[in-house]
MMTF fields as JSON, N, C-alpha, C and O atoms, coordinates in Angstrom:
{
  "mmtfVersion": "1.0.0",
  "mmtfProducer": "UNKNOWN",
  "numBonds": 383,
  "numAtoms": 384,
  "numGroups": 96,
  "numChains": 1,
  "numModels": 1,
  "chainsPerModel": [1],
  "groupsPerChain": [96],
  "chainIdList": ["A"],
  "bondAtomList": [4, 2, 8, 6, 12, 10, 16, 14, 20, 18, 24, 22, 28, 26, 32, 30, 36, 34, 40, 38, 44, 42, 48, 46, 52, 50, 56, 54, 60, 58, 64, 62, 68, 66, 72, 70, 76, 74, 80, 78, 84, 82, 88, 86, 92, 90, 96, 94, 100, 98, 104, 102, 108, 106, 112, 110, 116, 114, 120, 118, 124, 122, 128, 126, 132, 130, 136, 134, 140, 138, 144, 142, 148, 146, 152, 150, 156, 154, 160, 158, 164, 162, 168, 166, 172, 170, 176, 174, 180, 178, 184, 182, 188, 186, 192, 190, 196, 194, 200, 198, 204, 202, 208, 206, 212, 210, 216, 214, 220, 218, 224, 222, 228, 226, 232, 230, 236, 234, 240, 238, 244, 242, 248, 246, 252, 250, 256, 254, 260, 258, 264, 262, 268, 266, 272, 270, 276, 274, 280, 278, 284, 282, 288, 286, 292, 290, 296, 294, 300, 298, 304, 302, 308, 306, 312, 310, 316, 314, 320, 318, 324, 322, 328, 326, 332, 330, 336, 334, 340, 338, 344, 342, 348, 346, 352, 350, 356, 354, 360, 358, 364, 362, 368, 366, 372, 370, 376, 374, 380, 378],
  "bondOrderList": [1, 1, 1, 1, 1, 1, 1, 1, 1, 1, 1, 1, 1, 1, 1, 1, 1, 1, 1, 1, 1, 1, 1, 1, 1, 1, 1, 1, 1, 1, 1, 1, 1, 1, 1, 1, 1, 1, 1, 1, 1, 1, 1, 1, 1, 1, 1, 1, 1, 1, 1, 1, 1, 1, 1, 1, 1, 1, 1, 1, 1, 1, 1, 1, 1, 1, 1, 1, 1, 1, 1, 1, 1, 1, 1, 1, 1, 1, 1, 1, 1, 1, 1, 1, 1, 1, 1, 1, 1, 1, 1, 1, 1, 1, 1],
  "groupList": [{"groupName": "UNK", "atomNameList": ["N", "CA", "C", "O"], "elementList": ["N", "C", "C", "O"], "formalChargeList": [0, 0, 0, 0], "bondAtomList": [1, 0, 2, 1, 3, 2], "bondOrderList": [1, 1, 2], "singleLetterCode": "X", "chemCompType": "L-PEPTIDE LINKING"}],
  "groupTypeList": [0, 0, 0, 0, 0, 0, 0, 0, 0, 0, 0, 0, 0, 0, 0, 0, 0, 0, 0, 0, 0, 0, 0, 0, 0, 0, 0, 0, 0, 0, 0, 0, 0, 0, 0, 0, 0, 0, 0, 0, 0, 0, 0, 0, 0, 0, 0, 0, 0, 0, 0, 0, 0, 0, 0, 0, 0, 0, 0, 0, 0, 0, 0, 0, 0, 0, 0, 0, 0, 0, 0, 0, 0, 0, 0, 0, 0, 0, 0, 0, 0, 0, 0, 0, 0, 0, 0, 0, 0, 0, 0, 0, 0, 0, 0, 0],
  "groupIdList": [1, 2, 3, 4, 5, 6, 7, 8, 9, 10, 11, 12, 13, 14, 15, 16, 17, 18, 19, 20, 21, 22, 23, 24, 25, 26, 27, 28, 29, 30, 31, 32, 33, 34, 35, 36, 37, 38, 39, 40, 41, 42, 43, 44, 45, 46, 47, 48, 49, 50, 51, 52, 53, 54, 55, 56, 57, 58, 59, 60, 61, 62, 63, 64, 65, 66, 67, 68, 69, 70, 71, 72, 73, 74, 75, 76, 77, 78, 79, 80, 81, 82, 83, 84, 85, 86, 87, 88, 89, 90, 91, 92, 93, 94, 95, 96],
  "secStructList": [7, 7, 6, 6, 7, 7, 7, 7, 7, 1, 5, 7, 7, 7, 7, 3, 3, 3, 6, 6, 3, 3, 3, 3, 7, 7, 5, 7, 7, 7, 1, 1, 7, 7, 6, 6, 1, 1, 1, 1, 7, 7, 7, 7, 7, 3, 3, 3, 3, 1, 1, 1, 5, 1, 1, 7, 7, 7, 7, 7, 1, 1, 1, 7, 7, 7, 7, 5, 7, 1, 1, 7, 5, 7, 7, 7, 7, 7, 7, 7, 1, 6, 6, 2, 2, 2, 2, 4, 4, 4, 1, 1, 6, 6, 7, 7],
  "xCoordList": [35.911, 35.816, 35.424, 36.391, 34.272, 34.68, 35.422, 35.313, 36.138, 36.694, 35.802, 36.032, 34.685, 33.997, 32.401, 31.394, 32.53, 32.015, 31.906, 32.911, 31.096, 30.948, 31.471, 31.838, 31.076, 31.985, 30.591, 29.73, 30.332, 28.586, 28.491, 28.446, 28.435, 28.249, 27.119, 26.08, 28.321, 27.128, 27.044, 26.195, 27.613, 27.336, 27.769, 28.906, 26.27, 27.287, 26.778, 25.581, 27.268, 26.569, 27.161, 28.391, 26.788, 27.203, 26.575, 25.596, 27.38, 26.734, 26.872, 27.558, 26.529, 26.488, 27.326, 27.14, 28.285, 29.012, 28.867, 29.324, 27.971, 27.659, 27.856, 28.232, 27.569, 28.005, 29.311, 29.273, 30.115, 31.26, 32.037, 33.119, 31.927, 31.841, 31.273, 30.044, 31.77, 30.871, 31.546, 32.397, 31.246, 31.784, 30.89, 29.763, 32.244, 31.515, 32.377, 33.535, 31.199, 31.427, 31.634, 31.207, 32.53, 31.717, 32.668, 33.788, 31.576, 32.279, 31.325, 30.104, 31.995, 32.205, 32.121, 32.176, 31.891, 32.638, 32.627, 31.6, 33.857, 35.255, 34.986, 35.123, 34.754, 35.448, 36.611, 37.31, 37.39, 38.714, 38.989, 38.045, 40.427, 40.635, 41.332, 41.853, 41.361, 42.297, 43.801, 44.482, 43.765, 45.829, 46.297, 46.078, 47.163, 47.411, 47.001, 47.749, 45.715, 45.243, 44.338, 44.256, 44.013, 43.778, 42.1, 41.781, 41.416, 40.069, 38.712, 39.244, 37.466, 37.053, 36.857, 36.073, 36.9, 36.437, 37.177, 38.2, 36.127, 37.05, 36.115, 34.891, 37.133, 36.84, 36.802, 36.61, 36.799, 36.9, 35.527, 34.37, 36.28, 35.632, 36.655, 37.797, 35.908, 36.822, 35.704, 34.498, 36.616, 36.191, 36.753, 37.983, 35.887, 36.105, 35.206, 33.986, 36.45, 36.727, 36.844, 37.898, 35.916, 35.659, 36.439, 37.345, 36.174, 36.6, 38.282, 39.201, 38.451, 39.724, 39.861, 39.595, 40.284, 40.169, 40.909, 41.844, 40.423, 41.089, 41.908, 42.974, 41.177, 40.884, 40.757, 39.699, 41.521, 40.535, 40.686, 40.768, 40.721, 40.942, 40.412, 39.423, 41.691, 41.294, 41.957, 43.1, 41.581, 42.45, 42.796, 42.31, 43.698, 44.06, 44.642, 45.188, 44.913, 45.628, 46.653, 47.128, 47.141, 48.661, 49.643, 50.63, 48.254, 49.101, 48.52, 48.935, 46.688, 46.694, 46.266, 46.368, 45.521, 44.588, 45.665, 46.559, 45.674, 45.508, 45.381, 45.08, 45.449, 44.543, 45.558, 46.779, 44.992, 45.759, 44.908, 43.843, 45.339, 45.725, 45.779, 46.125, 45.414, 46.261, 47.349, 47.004, 48.565, 49.56, 49.954, 50.402, 49.44, 50.137, 49.713, 48.513, 50.443, 49.048, 50.164, 51.378, 49.307, 50.349, 49.3, 48.601, 49.481, 49.086, 47.61, 47.547, 46.736, 45.626, 45.331, 45.47, 45.046, 45.244, 43.161, 42.65, 42.77, 41.639, 41.177, 42.245, 40.777, 39.592, 38.947, 38.725, 37.345, 35.721, 35.579, 36.369, 34.455, 33.622, 33.682, 34.504, 32.485, 31.877, 33.368, 32.947, 34.61, 35.382, 36.061, 36.964, 36.11, 36.298, 35.919, 36.7, 34.042, 33.148, 34.02, 35.246, 33.415, 33.982, 35.136, 35.114, 36.166, 37.164, 37.692, 38.293, 36.804, 36.952, 36.204, 36.83, 35.187, 34.304, 34.404, 33.4, 35.408, 36.667, 37.177, 37.082, 38.157, 38.758, 37.829, 37.04, 37.196, 36.621, 35.776, 36.032, 35.321, 35.029, 36.433, 36.333, 37.514, 38.562, 39.555, 40.459, 39.706, 40.29, 38.636, 38.595, 38.074, 37.007, 37.063, 36.251],
  "yCoordList": [-98.167, -97.828, -98.658, -99.103, -98.964, -99.899, -99.865, -99.021, -100.482, -100.023, -100.382, -99.739, -101.259, -101.804, -100.284, -100.457, -99.403, -98.277, -98.066, -98.523, -97.53, -96.349, -95.352, -95.099, -94.824, -93.089, -92.857, -93.726, -91.245, -91.007, -89.825, -88.907, -89.431, -88.325, -87.544, -87.801, -86.084, -84.893, -83.629, -82.775, -83.48, -82.494, -82.938, -83.377, -82.843, -83.469, -82.205, -82.148, -81.524, -80.403, -79.274, -79.231, -78.736, -78.552, -76.758, -76.63, -75.18, -74.951, -73.534, -72.552, -73.539, -72.997, -71.691, -71.376, -71.047, -69.608, -68.684, -67.55, -69.57, -67.898, -69.171, -70.31, -68.712, -69.762, -70.552, -71.565, -70.174, -70.911, -71.615, -71.051, -71.98, -71.917, -72.97, -72.992, -73.608, -74.159, -74.696, -75.585, -74.279, -74.933, -76.248, -76.491, -77.32, -78.189, -78.938, -79.243, -78.954, -79.294, -80.558, -80.955, -81.617, -82.585, -83.683, -84.169, -83.615, -83.774, -85.153, -85.236, -85.924, -87.211, -86.578, -85.373, -88.061, -88.352, -89.341, -89.987, -90.014, -91.165, -92.01, -91.331, -92.903, -93.919, -93.576, -94.579, -92.482, -92.632, -91.343, -90.803, -90.608, -89.608, -90.232, -91.342, -89.585, -89.518, -88.837, -87.814, -89.983, -90.26, -88.27, -87.656, -87.786, -86.859, -85.797, -84.982, -85.822, -84.932, -85.658, -86.679, -84.336, -84.566, -85.281, -86.04, -84.917, -84.576, -85.337, -85.566, -85.738, -87.324, -86.706, -87.584, -85.828, -85.862, -85.745, -85.159, -86.674, -86.52, -85.635, -85.732, -84.504, -83.455, -82.829, -83.967, -82.075, -81.658, -80.645, -80.909, -79.566, -78.514, -77.78, -77.33, -77.856, -77.386, -75.777, -75.66, -74.76, -74.41, -74.49, -74.466, -74.639, -74.728, -73.79, -73.626, -73.102, -72.068, -72.757, -73.329, -72.872, -73.484, -74.506, -74.494, -75.575, -77.119, -76.938, -77.564, -76.495, -76.207, -75.733, -74.63, -76.769, -76.699, -75.574, -75.505, -74.427, -73.101, -72.886, -72.285, -73.485, -73.501, -75.015, -75.407, -75.35, -77.12, -76.704, -75.504, -77.746, -78.092, -79.271, -79.619, -80.141, -81.26, -82.062, -81.677, -83.253, -83.669, -84.808, -85.748, -85.034, -86.518, -87.022, -86.147, -88.234, -89.052, -89.491, -90.419, -88.97, -88.812, -87.169, -86.495, -87.306, -85.446, -84.432, -83.273, -85.16, -83.598, -83.158, -83.663, -81.741, -80.593, -79.846, -79.405, -79.729, -78.702, -77.689, -78.238, -76.639, -76.315, -75.947, -75.956, -75.656, -75.635, -74.405, -74.68, -73.521, -72.457, -71.908, -70.732, -72.712, -72.891, -74.016, -74.769, -74.212, -74.261, -75.128, -76.253, -73.708, -73.766, -74.553, -74.607, -75.13, -76.274, -76.057, -76.162, -75.624, -74.642, -75.949, -76.87, -75.658, -76.715, -75.729, -74.523, -76.366, -75.559, -75.686, -76.754, -74.892, -75.635, -75.577, -74.793, -76.42, -77.403, -76.712, -76.738, -76.446, -76.061, -76.33, -76.975, -76.001, -77.014, -76.861, -76.385, -77.355, -77.202, -76.182, -75.836, -75.055, -74.317, -73.389, -72.535, -73.156, -72.561, -73.064, -72.274, -74.149, -74.895, -74.143, -73.772, -73.907, -73.904, -72.349, -72.453, -70.942, -69.87, -69.712, -69.011, -70.242, -69.933, -70.104, -69.439, -72.001, -71.775, -71.04, -70.329, -70.775, -69.345, -68.301, -67.688, -67.493, -66.725, -66.326, -65.162, -67.402, -67.641, -68.028, -67.979, -68.446, -68.132, -66.606, -65.982, -66.267, -64.767, -63.685, -62.556, -64.089, -63.12, -63.696, -62.877, -64.778, -64.929, -65.209, -66.207, -64.691, -63.733, -62.349, -61.658],
  "zCoordList": [-26.049, -27.702, -28.895, -29.512, -29.354, -30.465, -31.252, -32.141, -31.241, -33.367, -34.279, -35.303, -34.442, -35.671, -35.662, -36.349, -35.048, -35.164, -36.374, -36.918, -37.243, -38.793, -37.694, -36.546, -39.609, -39.057, -38.982, -39.117, -38.686, -38.814, -39.42, -38.602, -40.713, -41.494, -40.48, -39.872, -40.795, -39.585, -40.808, -40.552, -41.746, -43.171, -44.009, -44.186, -45.122, -46.903, -47.402, -47.682, -47.503, -48.507, -49.827, -49.803, -50.497, -51.723, -52.008, -52.743, -51.221, -51.669, -53.288, -53.001, -54.099, -55.596, -54.764, -53.589, -55.724, -55.548, -56.716, -56.86, -57.694, -59.092, -59.855, -59.579, -60.622, -61.971, -61.578, -60.88, -61.929, -62.005, -60.265, -60.106, -59.831, -58.605, -57.505, -57.451, -56.86, -55.491, -54.172, -54.218, -53.328, -51.974, -51.94, -52.37, -50.969, -50.957, -49.145, -48.86, -48.433, -46.856, -47.226, -48.31, -46.115, -45.822, -44.247, -44.093, -43.542, -41.935, -41.432, -41.563, -40.985, -40.478, -39.43, -39.186, -38.401, -36.889, -36.613, -36.824, -35.951, -36.528, -35.01, -33.992, -34.917, -33.514, -33.248, -33.391, -32.852, -32.401, -33.036, -33.614, -33.019, -33.65, -34.824, -34.708, -35.906, -37.066, -37.291, -37.211, -37.573, -37.238, -37.825, -38.87, -36.175, -37.172, -36.4, -35.859, -36.355, -35.856, -33.521, -32.84, -33.46, -31.527, -31.327, -30.412, -32.166, -31.916, -32.889, -33.975, -32.952, -33.641, -34.891, -35.252, -36.022, -36.81, -38.009, -38.363, -38.649, -40.485, -41.204, -41.286, -41.855, -42.118, -43.403, -43.83, -44.498, -45.882, -46.655, -46.983, -46.706, -47.045, -48.259, -48.17, -49.169, -50.809, -51.324, -51.106, -52.018, -52.924, -53.861, -53.849, -55.241, -56.512, -57.191, -57.211, -57.868, -59.661, -60.437, -60.713, -60.927, -62.549, -62.709, -63.542, -61.89, -61.745, -60.902, -61.429, -60.24, -59.975, -58.249, -57.774, -57.644, -55.864, -56.048, -56.845, -55.138, -55.209, -53.662, -53.521, -52.665, -51.481, -50.25, -49.758, -50.112, -49.694, -47.938, -47.679, -46.732, -45.16, -45.437, -46.082, -44.511, -44.2, -43.459, -43.212, -42.92, -42.196, -42.501, -41.872, -43.51, -44.272, -43.455, -42.782, -43.006, -42.237, -42.061, -42.717, -41.234, -40.922, -41.19, -40.895, -42.072, -41.654, -41.12, -41.157, -40.155, -39.11, -40.133, -41.251, -39.699, -40.314, -40.921, -40.198, -41.682, -42.99, -43.934, -44.994, -44.061, -44.987, -46.267, -46.115, -47.407, -48.697, -49.707, -50.259, -49.786, -51.089, -51.953, -52.056, -52.87, -54.475, -54.082, -53.171, -54.632, -54.19, -52.924, -52.704, -52.009, -50.484, -49.517, -49.251, -48.988, -47.74, -46.571, -46.751, -44.925, -44.408, -42.994, -43.416, -41.419, -40.844, -40.491, -40.731, -40.016, -39.499, -37.961, -37.365, -37.549, -35.868, -35.04, -34.24, -35.547, -35.228, -33.883, -33.272, -33.505, -31.898, -31.799, -30.775, -33.341, -32.836, -34.376, -35.191, -34.525, -35.832, -36.18, -37.029, -35.41, -35.415, -35.728, -36.509, -35.567, -35.985, -36.906, -37.183, -37.656, -38.474, -39.745, -40.621, -39.692, -40.804, -40.255, -40.237, -39.819, -39.587, -40.274, -41.286, -39.911, -40.965, -42.573, -43.416, -42.37, -43.972, -44.426, -45.213, -44.399, -45.193, -44.999, -45.362, -44.435, -44.426, -45.063, -45.451, -45.53, -46.815, -47.339, -46.395, -48.269, -49.184, -49.208, -50.238, -48.76, -49.013, -48.973, -49.454, -48.45, -49.067, -50.16, -50.325, -50.94, -51.831, -53.093, -53.813, -53.097, -53.904, -53.817, -54.432]
}
């Protein structure tokens, strides 16, 4: 593994969800795994309504993969990028 390899941006999108909400998706492939995670992706997916982030799934360094729903934070069992996106969009649909 080459430690000075840069992260590679895979997804960086913003999806309007009506007049007062949006989804932001940002995913990087990193050289090695993020501490607390077992894969080589660094990600943050957020659903923001009226300026408030009501849903977010991310893998903050040291905390591992986890899901924020309002003020609640629970572990997230990451299996693949495709499943992460599916689970997140399902949570957005459920929130609405």
